[in-house]
ZAMARSE-82950 format. One line per 10 residues: number of its first residue (from 1); their letters; for each residue x, y, z of C-alpha. Coordinates in nm, 2 decimals. Layout:
// residues N
NUM) a) X Y Z | ... .
// end
This chain:
// residues 291
1) xxxxxxxxxx) 0.00 0.00 0.00 | 0.13 0.35 -0.08 | 0.17 0.52 0.26 | 0.22 0.86 0.10 | -0.10 0.83 -0.09 | -0.29 0.72 0.22 | -0.17 1.01 0.43 | -0.26 1.26 0.15 | -0.61 1.12 0.17 | -0.63 1.14 0.55 .
11) xxxxxxxxxx) -0.49 1.50 0.58 | -0.81 1.69 0.47 | -1.01 1.48 0.71 | -0.77 1.55 0.99 | -0.78 1.93 0.93 | -1.15 1.94 0.89 | -1.18 1.76 1.23 | -0.95 2.01 1.40 | -1.13 2.31 1.25 | -1.47 2.18 1.35 .
21) xxxxxxxxxx) -1.35 2.11 1.71 | -1.20 2.46 1.74 | -1.52 2.62 1.60 | -1.73 2.43 1.86 | -1.50 2.55 2.15 | -1.52 2.91 2.02 | -1.90 2.89 1.99 | -1.94 2.76 2.34 | -1.73 3.05 2.47 | -1.95 3.30 2.29 .
31) xxxxxxxxxx) -2.26 3.14 2.42 | -2.16 3.11 2.79 | -2.38 3.41 2.89 | -2.68 3.27 2.69 | -2.62 2.93 2.84 | -2.63 3.07 3.19 | -2.94 3.27 3.12 | -3.12 2.97 2.98 | -3.02 2.71 3.24 | -2.92 2.89 3.56 .
41) xxxxxxxxxx) -3.11 3.21 3.63 | -3.42 3.04 3.76 | -3.23 2.92 4.06 | -2.92 3.15 4.09 | -2.81 3.51 4.07 | -2.47 3.67 4.06 | -2.48 3.94 4.33 | -2.86 3.94 4.37 | -2.89 3.71 4.67 | -3.02 3.36 4.71 .
51) xxxxxxxxxx) -3.30 3.21 4.51 | -3.36 2.83 4.53 | -2.98 2.79 4.49 | -2.70 3.01 4.63 | -2.58 3.35 4.50 | -2.29 3.26 4.27 | -2.10 3.59 4.32 | -1.73 3.50 4.39 | -1.82 3.13 4.40 | -1.47 3.04 4.28 .
61) xxxxxxxxxx) -1.34 3.19 4.61 | -1.55 2.95 4.82 | -1.43 2.62 4.67 | -1.14 2.52 4.45 | -1.20 2.52 4.08 | -1.15 2.14 4.03 | -1.43 2.07 4.28 | -1.67 2.32 4.11 | -1.61 2.17 3.77 | -1.68 1.83 3.90 .
71) xxxxxxxxxx) -1.99 1.94 4.08 | -2.13 2.12 3.77 | -2.10 1.80 3.57 | -2.29 1.58 3.82 | -2.43 1.74 4.14 | -2.62 1.42 4.24 | -2.31 1.21 4.22 | -2.13 1.44 4.46 | -2.42 1.41 4.70 | -2.44 1.03 4.67 .
81) xxxxxxxxxx) -2.07 1.01 4.75 | -2.14 1.20 5.08 | -1.93 1.51 4.99 | -1.97 1.74 5.29 | -2.00 2.07 5.10 | -2.24 1.92 4.85 | -2.46 1.80 5.13 | -2.44 2.15 5.29 | -2.56 2.31 4.97 | -2.85 2.06 4.95 .
91) xxxxxxxxxx) -2.96 2.14 5.30 | -2.94 2.52 5.24 | -3.16 2.47 4.92 | -3.44 2.30 5.12 | -3.33 1.95 4.98 | -3.36 2.07 4.62 | -3.08 1.91 4.42 | -2.93 2.09 4.13 | -3.02 1.89 3.81 | -2.75 1.75 3.59 .
101) xxxxxxxxxx) -2.75 1.97 3.28 | -2.72 1.79 2.94 | -2.40 1.87 2.76 | -2.21 1.99 3.06 | -1.85 1.91 2.99 | -1.53 2.01 3.18 | -1.46 2.27 2.91 | -1.81 2.42 2.94 | -1.79 2.43 3.32 | -1.46 2.62 3.30 .
111) xxxxxxxxxx) -1.61 2.87 3.06 | -1.91 2.93 3.29 | -1.68 2.97 3.59 | -1.47 3.22 3.40 | -1.79 3.41 3.31 | -1.91 3.41 3.67 | -1.57 3.54 3.79 | -1.59 3.83 3.53 | -1.95 3.91 3.63 | -1.86 3.90 4.00 .
121) xxxxxxxxxx) -1.61 4.19 3.95 | -1.88 4.42 3.80 | -2.06 4.68 4.02 | -2.38 4.51 3.91 | -2.40 4.19 3.71 | -2.65 4.14 3.44 | -2.75 3.83 3.64 | -2.83 4.02 3.96 | -3.18 3.89 3.94 | -3.53 3.98 3.83 .
131) xxxxxxxxxx) -3.63 4.34 3.92 | -3.99 4.31 4.03 | -4.20 4.54 4.24 | -4.21 4.47 4.61 | -4.54 4.65 4.67 | -4.82 4.46 4.86 | -5.05 4.24 4.64 | -5.41 4.36 4.59 | -5.73 4.17 4.51 | -5.71 4.33 4.16 .
141) xxxxxxxxxx) -5.37 4.16 4.12 | -5.51 3.83 4.22 | -5.80 3.86 3.97 | -5.56 3.95 3.69 | -5.34 3.66 3.78 | -5.63 3.43 3.76 | -5.73 3.56 3.42 | -5.38 3.51 3.29 | -5.36 3.16 3.44 | -5.69 3.05 3.29 .
151) xxxxxxxxxx) -5.62 3.21 2.95 | -5.90 3.47 2.97 | -5.63 3.73 2.92 | -5.35 3.64 2.67 | -4.98 3.67 2.76 | -4.82 3.97 2.58 | -4.54 3.77 2.41 | -4.76 3.48 2.30 | -4.69 3.22 2.57 | -4.96 2.96 2.65 .
161) xxxxxxxxxx) -5.18 3.00 2.96 | -5.08 2.80 3.27 | -5.41 2.61 3.27 | -5.30 2.39 2.98 | -5.05 2.21 3.20 | -5.13 2.31 3.56 | -5.41 2.36 3.80 | -5.47 2.52 4.14 | -5.73 2.52 4.42 | -6.03 2.72 4.29 .
171) xxxxxxxxxx) -5.96 2.69 3.91 | -6.27 2.74 3.71 | -6.47 2.48 3.53 | -6.30 2.14 3.52 | -5.98 2.26 3.66 | -5.64 2.26 3.48 | -5.41 2.02 3.31 | -5.22 1.74 3.48 | -4.89 1.75 3.28 | -4.73 1.98 3.53 .
181) xxxxxxxxxx) -4.77 1.99 3.91 | -5.05 2.15 4.11 | -4.95 2.51 4.18 | -5.18 2.58 4.47 | -4.89 2.59 4.72 | -4.60 2.66 4.49 | -4.55 3.01 4.64 | -4.49 2.84 4.97 | -4.26 2.57 4.83 | -4.04 2.83 4.66 .
191) xxxxxxxxxx) -4.05 3.06 4.96 | -4.19 3.37 4.82 | -4.19 3.64 4.56 | -3.82 3.66 4.46 | -3.75 3.29 4.39 | -4.09 3.23 4.24 | -4.06 3.54 4.02 | -3.72 3.43 3.89 | -3.86 3.08 3.81 | -4.15 3.23 3.61 .
201) xxxxxxxxxx) -3.92 3.46 3.42 | -3.67 3.19 3.32 | -3.81 2.84 3.40 | -3.55 2.57 3.39 | -3.77 2.26 3.33 | -3.73 2.12 2.97 | -4.10 2.18 2.88 | -4.13 2.53 3.02 | -3.78 2.64 2.90 | -3.85 2.55 2.54 .
211) xxxxxxxxxx) -4.20 2.70 2.56 | -4.11 3.04 2.71 | -3.76 3.08 2.56 | -3.89 3.33 2.31 | -4.21 3.43 2.50 | -4.08 3.55 2.84 | -4.35 3.70 3.07 | -4.33 4.07 3.16 | -4.23 4.12 3.52 | -4.48 4.37 3.65 .
221) xxxxxxxxxx) -4.76 4.32 3.40 | -4.78 3.94 3.41 | -4.54 3.78 3.67 | -4.65 4.01 3.95 | -5.03 3.92 3.91 | -4.94 3.55 3.89 | -4.74 3.58 4.21 | -5.04 3.75 4.37 | -5.26 3.45 4.27 | -5.01 3.19 4.39 .
231) xxxxxxxxxx) -4.96 3.38 4.72 | -5.34 3.38 4.77 | -5.38 3.01 4.69 | -5.09 2.92 4.92 | -5.26 3.11 5.21 | -5.57 2.89 5.15 | -5.36 2.60 5.26 | -5.48 2.32 5.04 | -5.43 2.18 4.69 | -5.68 2.10 4.42 .
241) xxxxxxxxxx) -5.92 1.82 4.52 | -5.96 1.71 4.16 | -6.34 1.75 4.17 | -6.30 1.90 3.83 | -6.18 1.57 3.69 | -6.48 1.38 3.84 | -6.71 1.65 3.71 | -6.56 1.62 3.36 | -6.63 1.24 3.35 | -6.98 1.28 3.49 .
251) xxxxxxxxxx) -7.08 1.55 3.24 | -6.92 1.34 2.96 | -7.12 1.03 3.06 | -7.45 1.23 3.08 | -7.39 1.39 2.74 | -7.30 1.06 2.58 | -7.62 0.90 2.72 | -7.84 1.18 2.60 | -7.68 1.17 2.25 | -7.74 0.79 2.23 .
261) xxxxxxxxxx) -8.10 0.84 2.33 | -8.16 1.11 2.07 | -8.00 0.89 1.80 | -8.23 0.60 1.90 | -8.54 0.83 1.86 | -8.44 1.00 1.54 | -8.35 0.67 1.37 | -8.62 0.45 1.53 | -8.74 0.35 1.18 | -8.39 0.26 1.06 .
271) xxxxxxxxxx) -8.32 -0.06 0.87 | -8.28 -0.36 1.10 | -8.17 -0.72 1.05 | -8.33 -0.88 0.74 | -8.37 -1.22 0.91 | -8.56 -1.08 1.20 | -8.82 -0.92 0.97 | -8.86 -1.23 0.76 | -8.92 -1.45 1.07 | -9.17 -1.20 1.21 .
281) xxxxxxxxxx) -9.36 -1.17 0.88 | -9.38 -1.55 0.82 | -9.48 -1.66 1.17 | -9.86 -1.57 1.13 | -9.88 -1.75 0.80 | -9.73 -2.07 0.94 | -9.95 -2.07 1.25 | -10.26 -2.00 1.03 | -10.18 -2.30 0.80 | -10.15 -2.54 1.10 .
291) x) -10.49 -2.44 1.24 .
// end
């Protein structure tokens, strides 16, 4: 085999591979901020205080970089191994464990830590957290939040109403969807306005993230009324009792029975089995002949 010929054939492939890899690394570096915004801001700020997870300002000064890179790749694995600092973070986050993010590599973790270091040095980071009014909620806020939740009032950026996937105690009609959790006490679970507001602005679950990525809710016009609704339902202290589901099936059964009855009346003279008619028409003749 001609080795020179073989190497000449392999060289373009080799260079294409190197160029492609370098391009991927550069792209990841450029998108570090976008990655953080899409995956981290629902639970973390940089200089804005704790949400569900800790404030990440100067996080590289709290633990060594190697530990942080390892934790970012697999938080649950660190907890399962009994790492003391990982267990401390879990306890401080009310036993909420940071999910493992798809595609989190050592290189990406390093880029994110570098970005956090840079943001930590600024007077105010762009990730300082959602700026939302701290005024007291009103009954008008609650009613507007309910209208947004149920879809009676459309979200400004075209996002779907919450009722498609969620429900809450007091939802109208047959209640809401069951794809997502009952939100009756979510305000209580996330411990208030700040953490709940950040979650609504940048939800981290796969379904909500893809749905609201280009349809973010407006802080004061939409998120604030929804927070008022959730605060109100949390104070009620109970979750949806699913009577809406029972009502849905009951109404469905009644409507089906009525429809079947109407069909039977409307088509009472419909064509029936041929053999039945033949037997019925011939029976008197047979009996008459025998008598």
